[in-house]
C-alpha positions as CSV (number, residue, x, y, z in Angstrom):
1,X,-9.1,-83.6,22.3
2,X,-8.0,-86.0,25.1
3,X,-7.1,-88.6,22.4
4,X,-4.8,-86.1,20.8
5,X,-3.1,-85.3,24.1
6,X,-2.7,-89.0,25.0
7,X,-1.4,-89.9,21.5
8,X,1.1,-87.0,21.6
9,X,1.9,-87.0,25.3
10,X,5.7,-86.9,24.6
11,X,5.2,-83.4,23.2
12,X,3.6,-82.0,26.4
13,X,5.5,-81.2,29.5
14,X,4.2,-82.9,32.7
15,X,4.4,-79.8,34.8
16,X,1.7,-77.9,32.8
17,X,-1.4,-79.9,33.6
18,X,-4.5,-79.0,31.6
19,X,-2.3,-77.4,29.0
20,X,-5.0,-77.7,26.3
21,X,-8.4,-76.1,26.4
22,X,-11.0,-76.1,23.7
23,X,-14.6,-75.1,23.4
24,X,-17.4,-75.1,20.7
25,X,-19.8,-72.2,20.4
26,X,-23.4,-73.0,19.8
27,X,-24.0,-69.8,17.9
28,X,-21.5,-69.7,15.0
29,X,-20.6,-66.7,12.9
30,X,-22.9,-66.1,9.8
31,X,-22.3,-68.6,7.1
32,X,-20.7,-71.2,9.3
33,X,-22.2,-74.3,11.0
34,X,-20.1,-74.0,14.2
35,X,-17.2,-72.1,15.8
36,X,-14.5,-73.3,18.2
37,X,-11.6,-72.0,20.2
38,X,-8.4,-73.8,21.0
39,X,-5.8,-72.6,23.5
40,X,-2.6,-74.4,24.0
41,X,0.1,-73.7,26.6
42,X,3.4,-74.9,25.4
43,X,7.1,-74.0,25.4
44,X,7.4,-74.8,21.7
45,X,7.4,-71.0,20.8
46,X,11.1,-71.2,21.6
47,X,11.8,-72.8,18.2
48,X,10.4,-69.8,16.4
49,X,12.4,-67.4,18.7
50,X,15.5,-69.5,18.0
51,X,15.0,-69.3,14.2
52,X,14.4,-65.6,14.3
53,X,17.5,-65.1,16.5
54,X,19.7,-67.2,14.1
55,X,18.5,-65.2,11.1
56,X,19.0,-61.9,13.0
57,X,22.5,-63.0,14.1
58,X,23.5,-63.8,10.5
59,X,22.3,-60.4,9.2
60,X,23.6,-58.4,12.1
61,X,27.0,-60.1,11.7
62,X,27.2,-58.8,8.1
63,X,25.8,-55.4,9.3
64,X,23.1,-55.9,6.7
65,X,20.6,-53.0,6.7
66,X,22.2,-51.6,9.9
67,X,22.9,-48.3,8.3
68,X,19.2,-47.6,7.8
69,X,18.6,-47.9,11.6
70,X,21.7,-46.1,12.8
71,X,20.9,-43.3,10.3
72,X,17.5,-42.9,12.1
73,X,19.2,-42.5,15.5
74,X,19.4,-46.1,16.8
75,X,22.7,-47.3,18.3
76,X,24.3,-50.5,17.3
77,X,24.4,-51.5,21.0
78,X,20.6,-51.6,21.0
79,X,20.8,-54.5,18.5
80,X,23.4,-56.3,20.5
81,X,21.2,-56.0,23.6
82,X,18.1,-57.2,21.7
83,X,20.0,-60.2,20.5
84,X,21.1,-61.0,24.1
85,X,17.5,-60.6,25.3
86,X,16.2,-63.0,22.7
87,X,18.9,-65.6,23.5
88,X,18.0,-65.3,27.2
89,X,14.3,-65.8,26.4
90,X,15.1,-69.0,24.4
91,X,17.3,-70.3,27.3
92,X,14.5,-69.6,29.8
93,X,11.9,-71.5,27.7
94,X,14.4,-74.4,27.3
95,X,15.0,-74.4,31.1
96,X,11.2,-74.7,31.8
97,X,10.7,-77.2,29.0
98,X,13.3,-79.5,30.5
99,X,12.0,-79.1,34.1
100,X,9.9,-81.8,35.7
101,X,6.9,-81.2,38.0
102,X,9.2,-81.7,41.1
103,X,11.7,-79.2,39.8
104,X,9.0,-76.6,39.1
105,X,8.5,-76.0,42.8
106,X,12.2,-75.3,43.2
107,X,12.1,-72.7,40.4
108,X,9.2,-70.9,42.1
109,X,11.1,-70.9,45.4
110,X,14.2,-69.4,43.7
111,X,12.1,-66.7,42.0
112,X,10.5,-65.8,45.4
113,X,13.9,-65.6,46.9
114,X,15.1,-63.2,44.1
115,X,12.1,-60.9,44.7
116,X,13.0,-60.3,48.3
117,X,16.6,-59.2,47.4
């Protein structure tokens, strides 16, 4: 696992140390010789969010299928708000992906300051 991290270090942000965990279970499920678990902490989910947002924006711009939802009582503004929330989420992931370890402390200080308001 360390070899994979070292080989692909450009894909991992420096401010998330220990961003990959793995383990092997000695007692595998029936019919298998071993079982393992992999957990990765990454900001790469933003690409999936970005694709979904682009597809949503294209369909929402054409009002495709919107009548089904408004007919059930949803307001068109709810879709606009959801689109904005998704774009904000992608921007936040991008902000943290671009951050360095030194900048991370600054973000935490800003968040703490916002909590006291």
